[in-house]
N, C-alpha and C positions, 0 to 999 in steps of 0.2 A: 063571279069573282074568279079569279086563275087563282095558283098560289103564288107566283110571283107577287098581286097587287096584297093580298094575305100575308103577306111576308114583309112589304111596305107597309103597310097599315101598326104592325107589330113591329117594325123598328121604330117609326115616327113615335108607339105608345112607350115605348121602352128610351125613347129619347127623352121624356116626360117625368120616370120615376126618378125618385131618389133611393141607389141604393146604398147609403148608409144607413138604411135602415131597416137594412134584408132583414135582422134577427126577427124584427116587428113584419115583414110582411109574409116570412116562411111559415110564422105563431099565426096567421089571417085562415091557414088552409084549411078548406072542408074536409077536403081527406087528404090519408099518406099520398097518393098519387099526387095530389095537387102541389103537397109540402114538396115532396122529391122533387117538381119539374118549379117549383118557385127556389128552393138551393140550387139546384143545377143553375138555371139562368142566372140569381144571383153573382153566382160561384163565379159565373164564366165572364159576366160584366167589370166585376173586381178584380178579378186576374189581368184581365185583359188593360183597363186602367193600369194597372198597376205595369204591367210590360211595358205601356206607352210612358208613362211619367218614368219611366229607368231609362228609355232608347233605349230597348233591348228588343230590336225587333228588327 
């Protein structure tokens, strides 16, 4: 699988995640690195949603 295909699959999976549960998602991490990744990913998505909702783009 190419990197582009992997990112398309990741995008499709992220569309299904309820990021309102970000604290639960982060708490489910099994390693500190995984927790950091979950935190960065949920923070990015939530900030992006807020910017879009506020028409600040």
